[in-house]
C-alpha positions as CSV (number, residue, x, y, z in Angstrom):
1,M,0.0,0.0,0.0
2,E,2.8,2.4,0.8
3,I,4.4,1.7,-2.6
4,T,1.1,2.3,-4.4
5,D,0.5,5.6,-2.5
6,S,4.0,6.8,-3.4
7,A,3.5,6.0,-7.1
8,F,0.2,7.8,-7.1
9,I,1.7,10.8,-5.5
10,L,4.6,10.9,-8.1
11,F,2.1,10.4,-11.0
12,A,-0.1,13.2,-9.6
13,A,2.9,15.5,-9.2
14,F,4.1,14.8,-12.7
15,A,0.6,15.3,-14.1
16,G,0.2,18.5,-12.2
17,L,3.6,19.7,-13.5
18,I,2.5,19.0,-17.1
19,L,-0.8,20.8,-16.5
20,L,1.1,23.8,-15.1
21,F,3.3,24.0,-18.2
22,I,0.2,23.7,-20.4
23,F,-1.5,26.4,-18.4
24,L,1.5,28.7,-18.6
25,Y,1.8,28.1,-22.3
26,F,-1.8,29.1,-23.0
27,V,-2.0,31.7,-20.3
28,P,1.3,33.7,-20.5
29,V,1.0,35.3,-17.1
30,N,4.4,36.9,-17.3
31,L,3.4,38.8,-20.4
32,W,0.1,39.9,-18.8
33,I,2.0,41.2,-15.8
34,T,4.6,43.0,-18.0
35,A,1.7,44.6,-20.0
36,I,0.0,45.8,-16.7
37,F,3.2,47.4,-15.5
38,A,3.7,49.1,-18.9
39,N,0.1,50.5,-18.7
40,V,-1.0,48.4,-21.7
41,R,-4.4,46.9,-21.5
42,V,-4.2,43.2,-22.5
43,S,-6.6,40.7,-21.0
44,I,-5.9,37.1,-20.2
45,G,-8.6,36.1,-22.7
46,E,-6.8,38.0,-25.6
47,L,-3.6,36.2,-24.7
48,I,-5.3,32.8,-24.8
49,G,-6.9,33.7,-28.1
50,M,-3.5,34.5,-29.6
51,R,-2.2,31.1,-28.6
52,I,-5.2,29.4,-30.1
53,R,-4.8,31.4,-33.4
54,K,-1.1,30.5,-33.4
55,V,0.0,34.1,-33.0
56,P,3.0,34.5,-30.6
57,P,1.8,36.7,-27.8
58,S,5.3,37.9,-27.0
59,V,5.6,39.5,-30.5
60,I,2.3,41.3,-30.2
61,V,2.6,42.4,-26.6
62,N,6.2,43.6,-26.8
63,S,5.4,45.5,-30.0
64,L,2.3,47.0,-28.4
65,I,4.3,48.1,-25.3
66,T,7.0,49.7,-27.6
67,A,4.4,51.6,-29.6
68,T,2.5,52.7,-26.5
69,K,5.7,54.0,-24.9
70,A,6.5,55.9,-28.1
71,G,3.0,57.6,-28.0
72,L,1.4,55.6,-30.8
73,Q,-2.2,54.5,-30.4
74,L,-2.5,50.9,-31.6
75,T,-4.5,47.9,-30.6
76,T,-3.7,44.2,-30.3
77,N,-6.3,43.5,-33.0
78,E,-4.5,45.6,-35.6
79,L,-1.1,44.1,-34.8
80,E,-2.5,40.6,-34.7
81,T,-4.2,41.1,-38.1
82,H,-1.0,42.3,-39.7
83,Y,0.9,39.3,-38.3
84,L,-1.7,36.9,-39.6
85,A,-1.4,38.6,-43.0
86,G,2.3,37.7,-43.1
87,G,3.7,41.0,-42.0
88,N,6.7,41.9,-39.9
89,V,5.1,43.6,-36.8
90,P,8.3,44.7,-35.0
91,N,9.7,46.2,-38.2
92,V,6.4,48.2,-38.8
93,I,6.5,49.5,-35.2
94,R,10.1,50.6,-35.6
95,A,9.2,52.4,-38.9
96,L,6.2,54.2,-37.3
97,I,8.3,55.4,-34.4
98,S,11.1,56.6,-36.7
99,A,8.6,58.4,-38.9
100,D,6.9,60.0,-35.9
101,K,10.2,61.3,-34.5
102,A,11.2,62.6,-37.9
103,N,7.8,64.3,-38.5
104,I,7.1,62.1,-41.5
105,N,3.4,61.5,-42.2
106,L,3.2,57.7,-42.1
107,S,0.0,56.0,-40.9
108,F,-0.3,52.4,-39.6
109,K,-2.2,51.5,-42.7
110,Q,0.5,52.8,-45.1
111,A,3.2,51.1,-43.1
112,T,1.5,47.8,-43.2
113,A,0.7,48.1,-46.9
114,I,4.4,48.9,-47.6
115,D,5.5,45.9,-45.5
116,L,3.1,43.5,-47.1
117,A,4.3,44.8,-50.6
118,G,7.6,43.2,-49.8
119,R,9.6,46.4,-49.1
120,D,11.5,47.1,-45.9
121,V,9.4,49.9,-44.4
122,F,11.9,50.7,-41.7
123,E,14.7,51.1,-44.3
124,A,12.4,53.3,-46.4
125,V,11.9,55.6,-43.5
126,Q,15.6,55.7,-42.8
127,I,16.3,56.6,-46.5
128,S,13.6,59.3,-46.3
129,V,15.4,60.8,-43.3
130,N,19.0,60.1,-44.5
131,P,19.2,60.2,-48.3
132,K,20.9,57.2,-50.0
133,V,23.6,57.4,-52.6
134,I,23.4,55.0,-55.5
135,N,26.5,54.4,-57.7
136,T,25.7,53.8,-61.3
137,P,27.8,51.3,-63.3
138,N,30.0,52.6,-66.1
139,V,27.9,54.1,-68.9
140,A,29.5,54.3,-72.3
141,A,28.2,56.8,-74.9
142,V,29.6,58.3,-78.1
143,A,29.7,62.1,-78.8
144,A,28.9,63.6,-82.2
145,D,32.7,63.5,-83.2
146,G,32.8,59.8,-82.8
147,I,34.8,59.7,-79.5
148,Q,33.5,57.3,-76.8
149,L,33.2,58.5,-73.3
150,I,32.7,56.3,-70.2
151,A,30.9,58.1,-67.4
152,K,30.1,57.1,-63.8
153,A,27.6,59.0,-61.7
154,R,26.4,59.1,-58.1
155,V,22.6,59.5,-57.6
156,T,21.4,60.8,-54.3
157,V,17.8,59.7,-53.7
158,R,15.3,60.0,-50.9
159,A,12.5,57.5,-50.3
160,N,9.0,58.7,-51.5
161,I,6.7,57.2,-48.9
162,A,3.6,57.8,-51.0
163,Q,5.1,55.8,-54.0
164,L,6.6,52.9,-52.1
165,V,3.6,50.8,-52.9
166,G,3.6,50.2,-56.7
167,G,6.5,52.5,-57.4
168,A,9.6,51.4,-59.4
169,G,12.8,50.6,-57.5
170,E,16.5,51.3,-57.8
171,D,17.0,49.4,-61.1
172,T,14.6,51.7,-62.8
173,I,16.4,54.8,-61.4
174,L,19.8,53.4,-62.7
175,A,18.3,52.6,-66.1
176,R,16.8,56.1,-66.5
177,V,20.0,57.8,-65.3
178,G,22.0,55.7,-67.7
179,E,19.7,56.6,-70.6
180,G,19.9,60.3,-69.7
181,I,23.7,60.2,-69.7
182,V,23.8,58.5,-73.1
183,T,21.4,61.1,-74.5
184,S,23.4,64.0,-73.0
185,I,26.8,62.8,-74.3
186,G,25.3,61.8,-77.7
187,S,23.8,65.3,-78.2
188,A,27.2,67.0,-77.6
189,Q,29.1,68.3,-80.6
190,N,32.4,66.9,-79.5
191,H,33.8,65.1,-76.5
192,K,35.9,68.0,-75.3
193,S,32.8,70.1,-74.5
194,V,31.6,67.2,-72.2
195,L,34.9,66.9,-70.5
196,E,35.0,70.7,-69.9
197,N,31.5,70.9,-68.5
198,P,30.4,67.5,-67.0
199,D,27.7,69.4,-65.0
200,K,25.7,69.8,-68.2
201,I,25.0,66.0,-68.0
202,S,23.6,66.4,-64.5
203,K,21.4,69.3,-65.4
204,L,20.0,67.6,-68.5
205,V,19.3,64.4,-66.7
206,L,17.6,66.2,-63.7
207,E,15.4,68.1,-66.1
208,R,14.0,64.9,-67.6
209,G,12.1,64.0,-64.3
210,L,13.5,60.6,-64.0
211,D,12.0,59.9,-60.6
212,A,8.4,59.9,-62.0
213,G,6.5,56.8,-61.0
214,T,9.4,55.5,-58.8
215,A,9.6,54.9,-55.0
216,F,12.4,57.5,-54.8
217,E,12.9,61.2,-55.2
218,I,16.1,62.2,-56.9
219,L,17.9,64.9,-55.0
220,S,21.0,65.2,-57.2
221,I,23.0,63.5,-59.9
222,D,26.8,64.0,-59.7
223,I,29.2,62.9,-62.4
224,A,31.9,61.1,-60.4
225,D,34.3,60.2,-63.3
226,I,34.5,60.5,-67.1
227,D,37.1,58.5,-69.1
228,V,37.8,58.8,-72.8
229,G,37.3,55.5,-74.6
230,T,38.0,54.4,-78.2
231,N,37.5,56.4,-81.3
232,I,34.3,54.7,-82.5
233,G,33.9,57.1,-85.5
234,A,37.3,56.3,-86.9
235,K,36.7,52.6,-86.3
236,L,33.4,52.7,-88.1
237,Q,35.0,54.6,-91.0
238,I,37.8,52.0,-91.2
239,D,35.2,49.2,-91.2
240,Q,33.2,51.0,-93.9
241,A,36.4,51.5,-96.0
242,S,37.3,47.9,-95.6
243,A,33.8,46.9,-96.7
244,D,33.9,49.2,-99.7
245,L,37.3,47.8,-100.7
246,K,36.0,44.3,-100.6
247,V,33.0,45.3,-102.7
248,A,35.3,47.0,-105.2
249,E,37.6,44.0,-105.3
250,A,34.6,41.7,-105.9
251,K,33.4,43.9,-108.8
252,A,37.0,44.1,-110.3
253,E,37.2,40.3,-110.1
254,E,33.9,40.0,-111.8
255,R,35.0,42.4,-114.6
256,R,38.3,40.4,-114.9
257,A,36.5,37.2,-115.2
258,M,34.2,38.6,-117.9
259,A,37.2,39.9,-119.8
260,V,38.9,36.5,-119.6
261,A,35.8,34.8,-120.8
262,L,35.5,37.3,-123.7
263,E,39.1,36.7,-124.6
264,Q,38.6,33.0,-124.7
265,E,35.5,33.5,-126.8
266,M,37.4,35.7,-129.3
267,K,40.2,33.1,-129.4
268,A,37.6,30.4,-130.2
269,K,36.2,32.6,-132.9
270,T,39.7,33.2,-134.4
271,V,40.3,29.5,-134.5
272,E,37.0,29.0,-136.1
273,M,37.7,31.6,-138.8
274,R,41.1,30.1,-139.4
275,A,39.5,26.7,-139.9
276,K,37.1,28.2,-142.4
277,V,40.0,29.8,-144.3
278,I,41.9,26.6,-144.4
279,Q,38.8,24.8,-145.6
280,A,38.4,27.4,-148.3
281,E,42.0,27.1,-149.3
282,A,41.6,23.4,-149.5
283,E,38.9,23.9,-152.1
284,V,41.2,25.9,-154.5
285,P,43.2,22.9,-155.8
286,K,39.9,21.1,-156.4
287,A,38.6,24.0,-158.4
288,I,41.8,24.2,-160.5
289,S,41.6,20.5,-161.2
290,E,38.0,20.9,-162.3
291,A,39.0,23.8,-164.5
292,F,41.7,21.7,-166.1
293,R,39.2,18.9,-166.8
294,S,36.6,21.1,-168.2
295,G,39.1,23.0,-170.4
296,K,38.4,26.3,-168.8
297,L,42.0,26.6,-167.7
298,G,45.1,25.8,-169.8
299,V,48.6,24.9,-168.7
300,M,50.0,28.3,-169.8
301,D,47.3,30.1,-167.9
302,Y,48.2,28.1,-164.8
303,Y,52.0,28.9,-165.1
304,R,51.1,32.6,-165.7
305,M,49.0,32.6,-162.6
306,E,51.8,31.0,-160.6
307,N,54.2,33.6,-161.9
308,I,51.8,36.4,-160.8
309,K,51.5,34.8,-157.4
310,S,55.3,34.5,-157.0
311,D,55.7,38.1,-158.2
312,T,53.1,39.2,-155.7
313,D,54.8,37.4,-152.8
314,M,58.1,39.0,-153.8
315,R,56.6,42.4,-153.9
316,S,54.9,41.9,-150.5
317,S,58.3,40.7,-149.1
318,I,60.1,43.7,-150.5
319,A,57.4,46.1,-149.2
320,G,57.6,44.5,-145.7
321,S,61.3,45.0,-145.5
322,D,61.1,48.6,-146.8
323,S,58.4,49.5,-144.3
324,S,60.4,48.0,-141.4
325,G,63.6,49.8,-142.6
326,S,61.7,53.1,-142.9
327,S,60.3,52.7,-139.5
328,E,63.7,52.0,-138.0
329,G,65.0,55.0,-139.9
330,N,62.2,57.1,-138.5
331,K,63.0,55.9,-135.0
332,G,66.7,56.8,-135.5
333,K,65.7,60.2,-136.7
334,G,63.5,60.6,-133.7
335,G,66.4,59.7,-131.5
336,E,68.6,62.2,-133.3
337,K,66.0,64.9,-132.8
338,K,65.9,64.1,-129.1
């Protein structure tokens, strides 16, 4: 009996300890006491409801105490609703306190909307108080004289609380600033004027209103560095000249091929005409033979014709030698005149 009573007492103590832990889990008495001493009205029933709804009471109560001490009028229902929506309650409270101290008009509804949109509302308030500097990557542009310039700018921005929900981010600011730099350099007559007055780029870019529709307000754009790149104009001219040369060479090759083809055609025609001449000459002996048979040509006539032919060949030979000699004489006389 004594053993049974001891076991029962141990079991009862263990069960009571478990019940105590369960009670303290669902009824966070320590948070309720902390809230009472911080002059924050939170009932035991609200704390139990948070546990049932799987909302950590410590997050809600501590955030509510921080907001109350900072002079903000919030309720547990508002904080709990934002937590259940997936928001970061402590971050929103820090943002509201920072905005209140900096005299920035930021309501709880705006802060929760910004937080649920995926932006860091506390960081946005900090940027609104302390402007942020964004360094642009190297932006290459070509002036009107063909010289490439590589510019780098520093953009000072301040968060626009009213445009944080639905407004464009830093990437849009950098893209617009880069576009403005390219436009400004491209409209310059020469690269020297840009190097002499880089502030013209800043003025032109600021006049374009690049922060429209973004979550930031551009305060200033400062050109940090400008380097001279390659001579794009000369390179393009060289490439164009090379292309023109290749086109001219192709056309010349085409004309040469046509000339070669024409030469071969003329040679073929010459060979053909020579063949016709040879064929015609081959018909002469046949005609003479036929004339002998028919009696139209006698032997004496044939010898007379051969004598005339020989005499003609001799005269042609003499005429050729005389013409060559006279031409050589003329050349000699020309040389003497010189």
